[in-house]
N, C-alpha and C positions, 0 to 999 in steps of 0.2 A: 784860210781855216780847213787847212789837210785831214782829210781822213783814212784814217788805215784801212787797208781794205783785209775783211774779213777773212781766217785761215781758218777753211773748213777740214774737217777729219772725215777720213776713210772709216766707214764703218771695222772695217783689221786695227786703225790706229786706234779708234775710242775703245775697241777690246782691250786692245795691247795695254791703253795709259788705263783704263780703269780695271783690270785684275793685279795694277801696283799697287791704286790708288789705297791712301786711305779714309778715304769720305767714295761715297757713291754718286754718280752721277748718271741722269737718263742721255740721251741721245737720241737725235732726227735732224733728219734733214742737212748732216755733216755738224751739224751742234751740238755740247757737251751743257747739260746743263747741272747744276750743283742743287742738291738733296739738302732744304731745312731738314735741323732737328726737328722733334715731335713732341707733344706733350705729356704732360703725366696721364691727364684721358686719353689721348690717342693711344700710348704705350697699353696702358692697362685694357682697355678696347681688344688689342689687336691679341695680348697674352688669351684675353679670353675667349676668344674666339678661335685661337689656336687649342686651346686646351677644350673648349666645347665640340669641336670639328672631331678633334682628332680623337676622342672619345669613343663620339658615334661615329666612325670612321674606320676605327679598329676591325682587323680583319673584311675588310669589303670590297680591298683592293685601292681604294685610293686613300690619300695622303692631304694631309694640310703643310703647307711652309710653309716658314717664316718672308719676311721679307728682304733676305740678301737674296731670292730667288729673282733673278733675273728671267725676264717674258722678253721674247722676239715679237715683233709683230711683223710676220714676214711682210702682208700687204701693202706695208707704209711705212717700214723700215726702222719702227720705233723702235727704240731701248729701253726698258722702264722697269723699275722693282712695285709690282702690288704689293699695298700688305700684307694680303692672305691669298697664296694661291692652292687649288685646291687641285689635285693631278690622280687622274684612275688611270688604272692599269700601267704601261713600260710610259718612264716618262721617257720624248723625246728632246735630245738634247743636240742644239746647233751643232757643234763641235768635240773633238775631243777634249777639252778642257772641263764637261761635264760641270755648268755654272749658267749655261741661259736655255731654259725650257721654248719648249717650242708648243707646246699641247695642252694648255691647262683648259680644266674643266667647268671651273668660277674662280671667279677673280674677284677679291673684296677689297676696297678702297674705304679708310678712314677717315672722311673730309672734317678740314678745316678750316672755317672760312675766308683764308686765303687760298685752299685751293680747290673748293667746292664746284667752282664755274669750271675750272676749266677737267675737272674730272669726272663732272656731271655732265659734259659735251664735249671738247675736243678730244679728252682722254677716249672716250665711248665710243668716237666717231672710229678712232684706232682697235679698242678692240671688239667691234661687233665687227671686223674681218676676218678676225681668230676664229676657225671651223669646225677645230675643236670645242669652243668655249659655247658655254649653255646658260649660265646665268652670270648676273655678277651683280653683285652688292656690297650699298654706300649706307656705311654708320657714319651719324652725326657725331660729333665730337663735342658739339656743343650745346645739345638737346638729345632729348630722348628723340630719335628715328632712326630708322632704314627704311629703306627703300631696295627692293629686288625685281632688280628687270632678266625677265627667263624669254628665253629663246624659241619662237614657235616655227614650226612644219613650212610656214611660208614666209618665213625671214622676217616675219615682223617680231617686237619684244613688247612684252607682256610686264608692266607695273604695279605690282602688287608695293603696299605699304604700312608700315605700322608706325604709333606713336605717344602709346601709353605704356606704359611698365607690365601691363598686365598681358596686353599683344606678347606675340610670336610672330616670328617671320619663318618659309620655309623654303628649304633649297629643295624644289623637284627634284634636280637629276642626281644628286647624291640620296634625298631622302633626310636629309636633315631635318629638325627643327631648334630652331635658337629663340631662345625666351630672353625679351627685352630687360626682365627684371633679371637673370642671371648674367646678360651685356653690362648692364647699367647700375646693377644694387652695387651701394655706397659709391659712386664715383661724385666725386665736386664738378660738375659740371658749370659752375659758375666760374672756376680757373680761367686767368688768362689763358688762349689755347693760341 
């Protein structure tokens, strides 16, 4: 049995294909990875995050962007689409197409059981190399739970967690407080994700 050699893409080839594609794909080490659709709970959490962050950031020099904002991790070569990106100040973009951000301040991933290990592990390894990144927020979509990783001065990351409706998490770098009741209220977390 012969195996076909894998055709690897250059970053330029990936971007050319991605800009014409009907569906988003991530890219790493020459390979394109299709992204799956998201559950209703996942999408509601993203929408509420954008609403809450957008309201708190209004007029403060930062803005929350949805998952169509591609982020490039220069140190590792990963192109990815976080669920929510917060950029402060002027966005630094990779090229003249204005669709690939280089300087996120906060990244948010809404977890599903199939992506949780990757988002907490390998993806966070990539994200930690972004110099502008100050915080990484993970929200579960199958239970009430939030984890915030905050970069410390010595390059360590401090974890703060919350898991009850009456709790909140604070994104210190952008001075935003997110109440779990506002994010999770009336979302059916028992539905398949």
